[in-house]
N, CA, C and O of each residue as an XYZ file, in Angstrom:
220
protein
N       0.974     13.771     11.947
C       0.787     12.351     12.208
C      -0.216     12.162     13.082
O      -0.256     12.870     14.089
N      -1.084     11.292     12.877
C      -2.243     11.034     13.697
C      -2.032     10.036     14.828
O      -0.904      9.560     14.957
N      -2.964      9.687     15.625
C      -2.920      8.694     16.613
C      -2.789      7.308     16.135
O      -3.659      6.866     15.384
N      -1.819      6.598     16.482
C      -1.866      5.184     16.076
C      -2.698      4.169     17.052
O      -2.215      3.665     18.066
N      -3.984      3.962     16.592
C      -4.750      3.149     17.502
C      -4.314      1.771     17.732
O      -4.426      1.196     18.815
N      -3.714      1.166     16.463
C      -3.185     -0.159     16.594
C      -2.268     -0.202     17.666
O      -2.435     -1.061     18.531
N      -1.234      0.665     17.753
C      -0.197      0.772     18.820
C      -0.694      0.885     20.195
O      -0.171      0.321     21.156
N      -1.796      1.690     20.248
C      -2.587      1.910     21.583
C      -2.972      0.412     22.098
O      -2.538     -0.107     23.127
N      -3.750     -0.091     21.299
C      -4.379     -1.500     21.446
C      -3.262     -2.673     21.381
O      -3.555     -3.819     21.723
N      -1.999     -2.338     20.936
C      -0.839     -3.428     21.225
C      -1.095     -4.622     20.104
O      -0.792     -5.791     20.341
N      -1.623     -4.236     18.989
C      -1.887     -5.234     17.951
C      -1.294     -4.798     16.674
O      -0.992     -3.613     16.529
N      -1.082     -5.753     15.635
C      -0.669     -5.412     14.552
C      -1.664     -4.640     13.564
O      -2.869     -4.673     13.811
N      -1.187     -3.954     12.465
C      -2.237     -3.344     11.519
C      -3.092     -4.390     10.866
O      -4.210     -4.046     10.483
N      -2.686     -5.652     10.692
C      -3.405     -6.547     10.055
C      -4.448     -7.255     10.908
O      -5.211     -8.108     10.455
N      -4.430     -6.859     12.124
C      -5.338     -7.582     13.277
C      -6.843     -7.877     13.024
O      -7.570     -6.946     12.677
N      -7.287     -8.984     13.161
C      -8.705     -9.123     12.837
C      -9.602     -8.578     14.059
O      -9.171     -8.176     15.140
N     -10.804     -8.647     13.689
C     -11.889     -7.967     14.513
C     -11.831     -8.682     15.958
O     -11.957     -8.037     16.999
N     -11.631    -10.054     15.920
C     -11.704    -10.732     17.161
C     -10.303    -10.290     17.940
O     -10.364    -10.106     19.156
N      -9.269    -10.151     17.365
C      -7.966     -9.787     18.004
C      -8.148     -8.425     18.603
O      -7.809     -8.240     19.771
N      -8.664     -7.455     17.875
C      -8.906     -6.053     18.431
C      -9.842     -6.180     19.600
O      -9.621     -5.454     20.569
N     -10.892     -7.036     19.635
C     -11.648     -6.912     20.660
C     -11.093     -7.582     22.007
O     -11.330     -7.202     23.153
N     -10.256     -8.724     21.585
C      -9.436     -9.264     22.730
C      -8.658     -8.307     23.457
O      -8.685     -8.232     24.685
N      -7.851     -7.452     22.592
C      -6.832     -6.730     23.051
C      -7.328     -5.415     23.907
O      -6.729     -4.856     24.825
N      -8.657     -5.078     23.305
C      -9.307     -3.885     24.058
C      -9.849     -4.559     25.392
O      -9.767     -3.867     26.407
N     -10.340     -5.704     25.493
C     -10.906     -6.076     26.711
C      -9.771     -6.257     27.626
O      -9.868     -5.762     28.749
N      -8.524     -7.009     27.241
C      -7.517     -7.124     28.032
C      -6.978     -5.783     28.646
O      -6.863     -5.709     29.869
N      -6.684     -4.849     27.940
C      -6.304     -3.442     28.255
C      -7.481     -2.751     29.121
O      -7.195     -2.072     30.108
N      -8.543     -2.913     28.793
C      -9.521     -2.049     29.512
C      -9.796     -2.709     30.868
O     -10.138     -2.000     31.814
N      -9.657     -4.081     31.011
C      -9.576     -4.586     32.431
C      -8.426     -3.975     33.232
O      -8.575     -3.524     34.367
N      -7.196     -3.993     32.523
C      -6.076     -3.849     33.130
C      -6.068     -2.269     33.551
O      -5.575     -2.031     34.654
N      -6.564     -1.159     32.787
C      -6.559      0.089     33.080
C      -7.770      0.763     33.550
O      -7.870      1.986     33.655
N      -8.761     -0.154     33.853
C     -10.130      0.495     34.388
C      -9.726      1.180     35.630
O      -8.866      0.681     36.356
N     -10.279      2.252     35.899
C     -10.028      3.285     36.998
C     -10.449      2.567     38.358
O      -9.871      2.856     39.406
N     -11.427      1.665     38.316
C     -11.828      1.124     39.675
C     -10.713      0.019     39.873
O     -10.533     -0.257     41.059
N     -10.008     -0.600     39.068
C      -8.914     -1.440     39.313
C      -7.776     -0.776     39.684
O      -6.850     -1.437     40.152
N      -7.658      0.598     39.542
C      -6.470      1.206     39.936
C      -6.724      2.349     40.775
O      -6.432      3.469     40.356
N      -7.274      2.177     41.996
C      -7.533      3.124     42.925
C      -6.352      4.088     43.190
O      -6.554      5.291     43.355
N      -5.143      3.552     43.228
C      -3.917      4.264     43.748
C      -3.423      5.190     42.756
O      -2.696      6.122     43.099
N      -3.804      4.982     41.394
C      -3.358      5.619     40.298
C      -4.472      5.912     39.374
O      -4.412      5.588     38.188
N      -5.541      6.551     39.917
C      -6.807      6.825     39.192
C      -6.743      7.771     38.014
O      -7.425      7.562     37.011
N      -5.939      8.801     38.123
C      -5.886      9.903     37.048
C      -5.141      9.159     35.777
O      -5.632      9.262     34.652
N      -4.010      8.454     35.992
C      -3.528      7.778     34.931
C      -4.394      6.686     34.247
O      -4.511      6.569     33.027
N      -4.920      5.989     35.075
C      -5.790      4.932     34.781
C      -7.041      5.502     33.970
O      -7.385      4.834     32.994
N      -7.692      6.552     34.236
C      -8.620      7.441     33.574
C      -8.191      7.794     32.125
O      -8.964      7.637     31.180
N      -7.090      8.216     32.001
C      -6.511      8.870     30.803
C      -6.162      7.593     29.974
O      -6.602      7.583     28.824
N      -5.535      6.664     30.334
C      -5.287      5.469     29.629
C      -6.680      4.663     29.119
O      -6.787      4.172     27.996
N      -7.627      4.625     30.061
C      -8.784      3.761     29.603
C      -9.648      4.695     28.606
O     -10.422      4.094     27.860
N      -9.598      6.032     28.522
C     -10.267      6.678     27.614
C      -9.435      6.548     26.202
O     -10.038      6.440     25.134
N      -8.122      6.565     26.278
C      -7.275      6.275     25.085
C      -7.660      4.907     24.308
O      -7.827      4.767     23.097
N      -7.753      3.969     25.302
C      -8.124      2.642     24.885
C      -9.511      2.495     24.231
O      -9.682      1.820     23.215
N     -10.513      3.177     24.881
C     -11.848      3.143     24.431
C     -11.880      3.984     23.075
O     -12.563      3.579     22.134
N     -11.256      4.968     23.001
C     -11.333      5.824     21.795
C     -10.548      4.941     20.561
O     -10.947      5.029     19.400
N      -9.514      4.175     20.898
C      -8.932      3.512     19.938
C      -9.763      2.266     19.541
O      -9.758      1.906     18.363
N     -10.389      1.674     20.360
C     -11.459      0.645     19.958
C     -12.596      1.121     19.189
O     -13.014      0.408     18.277
N     -13.176      2.290     19.455
C     -14.325      2.836     18.659
C     -13.885      2.964     17.363
O     -14.642      3.396     16.494
């Protein structure tokens, strides 16, 4: 079984492009490594996951 990108972005499978974009931006802001200096390793991993899911 592969990675569920919809789950990573926390949206339903039927989500529209605008919903995907909003979810990506919200999570990217939350997990950006510069916004999480105390937890940079986890933030980098999450940010990469979120970016991959959006691509």
